[in-house]
C-alpha positions in Angstrom: 94.2 101.9 81.9 91.5 103.7 84.0 88.3 101.7 83.6 86.1 103.8 86.0 82.7 104.6 84.7 80.8 107.8 85.5 77.6 107.7 87.5 74.4 109.2 86.2 75.7 112.7 87.1 78.9 112.3 85.1 81.1 111.9 88.2 83.9 109.3 88.3 84.0 109.2 92.2 87.5 109.0 93.5 89.7 110.7 90.9 92.7 108.6 89.8 96.1 110.3 89.7 99.8 109.4 89.5 103.2 110.6 90.5 106.8 109.8 90.0 109.2 110.5 92.9 112.9 110.4 93.3 113.9 110.0 97.0 117.4 111.0 98.0 119.3 110.4 101.2 120.1 107.2 103.2 117.4 105.2 101.4 119.2 102.1 100.3 120.1 99.3 102.7 117.5 100.4 105.2 114.4 98.5 104.0 113.0 101.5 102.2 111.6 99.6 99.2 110.1 96.8 101.2 108.4 99.3 103.6 107.2 101.4 100.6 105.6 98.4 99.1 103.9 97.5 102.3 102.6 101.0 102.7 101.4 101.3 99.1 99.7 97.9 99.3 98.0 99.0 102.6 96.7 102.0 100.7 95.7 99.9 97.7 97.9 101.9 95.3 99.4 100.6 92.1 102.9 101.2 90.8 106.5 100.2 91.6 109.6 101.1 93.5 113.3 100.5 92.6 116.8 101.5 93.6 118.9 103.7 91.3 122.6 103.2 90.6 123.3 106.5 92.3 121.9 105.3 95.6 118.5 106.9 95.5 115.0 105.3 95.2 112.4 105.8 92.5 108.7 105.4 93.0 105.8 105.4 90.6 102.4 105.4 92.3 98.8 105.5 91.0 95.5 105.7 92.8 93.0 108.1 94.4 94.5 111.5 95.1 93.9 111.3 98.9 95.7 108.0 99.1 98.6 109.3 97.1 98.9 112.3 99.4 99.0 109.8 102.4 101.7 107.8 100.6 103.7 110.9 99.7 103.7 111.9 103.4 105.1 108.5 104.3 107.8 108.7 101.5 108.9 112.0 103.0 110.0 110.2 106.2 110.4 106.6 105.1 111.1 103.7 107.5 112.8 104.1 110.8 116.4 103.6 109.7 116.0 105.8 106.5 117.0 109.5 106.3 115.2 111.3 103.5 117.2 114.4 102.4 115.1 115.4 99.5 112.2 114.2 97.3 111.5 115.3 93.8 107.9 114.7 92.6 106.4 114.9 89.2 102.7 114.6 88.6 102.0 112.0 85.9 99.1 110.5 84.0 98.1 107.0 85.4 99.6 104.2 83.3 97.3 101.5 84.5 99.6 99.4 86.7 98.0 96.6 88.7 99.3 96.0 92.2 102.5 97.6 93.7 105.8 95.8 93.5 109.5 96.0 92.8 110.7 97.1 89.4 114.2 96.1 88.1 
């Protein structure tokens, strides 16, 4: 839930946004989820990350658009041992997650 209040000019300041991403490649067994959580928490984003049964990684992230763009750039390369072959991204409406952690 977005609880931002507009200022006296009707502006909400940093606009909140969200995305879902499916990251494919060598992204399991290389610390991708742990590193993604560290990066998302550094950027003060909300959401989750989890492995899929098919060997990919799913991410839901919410926060200011500029921070999401920074996080997305990180997801495109991942941690040192990862190899990102492709990433599919869908813009979403923020759900209102608090914090960023694993989802099972």
